[in-house]
Structures are given as structure tokens and as C-alpha cells.
C-alpha angles and dihedrals in degrees: 000000000000118000110243125239093232091054090051092050094048091048093051094045093049092046089056091045091051091053090050093049092061097065090040091055091044092051091052092051090047093051092051098046105039111114098219096043119137126236090257092054093049090047091053095048096079098055091042091053091047090051092049093050092047093050092047096050095044094046092050091049092049094044096049094039094052100039099037094035094237103162097194093056092045089050090052089049092053092048091051091048091050091051089048091052091052093047094048091047093050092047092049093052091044093049092054091045096054096041100052094091133065138039139182120273118234114235118218112254093004130109094214135064130233126220134219120203093217092064094071135075119289093236094058092042094053093049093050096042092053105111095224093049093044093051088056093045093048090051089052092050092050094046093047091050096223090176096050093099092055092046091056096047118099097208129157119229093262092049091050093050090052095048121111106234129191119242091258093049092047095048103034107027102050138032119257116275090240089068090069095219120165118243115234103170142295105002096333120117133168138196124235133204089253093054107122118233113260130203092209107114090210089073091068092042095056118104131176090225109116091225093050112029105134098323090125095046124113087232090060091052088049089052090053091050091048090052091048090050092052094046095044091053090053091048091049091055090050089048091057091056091044091049092055090050096050091046088057091047090048090052092051089048090054089053090051091049090050090049091052092052093045093051092048091051092048092053092050093047094049091052092052091046093054092053091048093053093052094059100060093046093053090048090052091051093051091047091052094050094048091049094052094046095055109110118239116247111250113249108239116229133186145161125250118189092342092306119115113232118205118230117247113271113252119240113266114265119247114258116268115270094016104095105178097218131128091238091056092050092050092050091051091050091049092051091050092051091047092052092047091050092051092049092049092048093049092049093057 
């Protein structure tokens, strides 16, 4: 029975996926167990481990189901792929929906933009403003040292104002422009007697301490949301490409599942057909032997008036193996229909 192309493709793809799942699972375990890991790394370890386990289980099911023709495993693989398609599709639509609002505001005479939390979608704002979530995010920002580049730069005030800053650097590593602070260097700012009073609460929150800076400012939260928006849009684009790929893989998997069922049905039908053909041939043999063993009736002879009269000639016997009975004709017709049905099924 020839091995199908779709089964080969599914086997190769799942073998590659299984090999990729091993380093993913190992990375997740490493992130969760390293002693000097940051809060961000420990937080990422759980989803990375879950992704590695999912990829490993699905790839094993697809590999064994396609190569060993195990229908139950291949069925599990198709169900998992269908669920994955639905999840990726929903996430892609959701990502585009929550990232369609908000953008940085250009500041006159400055090379960077500033960000306002109220400009973005309510869903992202609520998740970032939640105190538990923000404490975790702030810990990640401090551990990742997002302001380290600015602290090491030896810029003048004019050079700093012309610099192109990322949303996180603009929101978390400097006070808002509306505060009117004077730039000293790095992440150090100072107020002057001529600094106008500002109603922005971030002005009072700002500190020159490297562990504080503007990490508790609304502008920093806005910078995080702006970064999330940018990254989620990129991920959504990647998800579209990935979605097309897994739909193609799912289609090939359906072909492999259909091939497995077709081959199993063919094997069962051929077995039944062989048993059916043996029965008529044995019946024909027994009929032939019984016909040949029947004794011929003796032709009676006699004399009438001295003249010998020949006995009437008996009717010629039917050829061996051709019993002219209705039952025999029906059996032959049934065998012919059975053979034709098998040939039509195998040709599909």
C-alpha cells in the first residue's frame, strides 16, 4: 500500500516541530529556575513552558498518527490544530482592535514625542493602571535598565532635545516637557526659580534617583502602552502569516486522515471479498463431483416377435460444473455484482 504524500508532509512537519519544541521547553525551564533571573523572566517562564509542552504533544500526535496510521492520534492532532487556528484568529482580530487608537504627540523643537495615557484604548489602559500589574511592569523596567543608555550619554541640553527617544525612554526616563525642568545631564534634571507652575502630577512624581525617576508617572504608563501597541501590531502581522501556514498544514492533515480511513476500509473490504469468493468455488466443486458420481440408468432392452428393440436413448447429462438450477444462476449473478462493486470502489 503506497505511502501517501500528505502523510509524508505531516510527518516531516511534525518532526521539525518536535525538534523546535525541545529548546522552547528548555528555555522556559531555564527562565524559571535561574537564580539571578529578573521578575520579567520568571513571569515569562510559565507561558513559554506551556507553549513547549503544547508543541511537543501535538507534534508527537501528528507524527505517530500520520506515519503509523493511527486514526485516533491524527484526529486529536486535527482537533488541536483547529483550536489553534481559532485562537490565533481571535487574537489577531483582538490585537488590531485594541491597537487602533493612540499615538505620540510631537513636541515643538524636540526630536522625541511624548505620550498621554488617555489617548489609548480603555482595555490597555485598565490593564496597565492596575496596581498589581503595574508593580510587576515597573519591576521589569527597573531590572532591564531602560534608562541606562541615557544615563551613559554625555549630551548637552540641545543634543538631548534633538535626540530620538523610544516611548519608554521618553515617558520613564525624563520629566514631561510641560514641567519646565532644566536638563543637567544623563537623567538629572533640576527646577529653577523661573520654572512655571504646572498642573501635571508627573512633575511632582519625578525624582533624580535612578531607581525612581518617572517610573510612577502617568507618562511612563503611556510609554508602556505605546510600546505594547507597537509590538502587538507587529505580532498581529506575524500571526496573519502564521495563520495561513497552519491552515495549509491543517488541510494536509485532513488529507492524511482521509487517506488513513480509506486504506483501512480497503483492507477490510478486500478481506471480506476473499472470503466471499472462496464459497462459490467450493460449491461448484462439490456440484461437479456429485454430478460425475451419479450412476447412469441402464437402458432396458427386449425382444418383440424375434426382433430386438433398442432401448430409448437417455438425455445427455449436463456438463460438469454447470448445474442448470435457479439457485446456481442467482449465486453466479451475486458473485458478478460483488466483483463489479469491489472494482468500482477500488477505482475511486
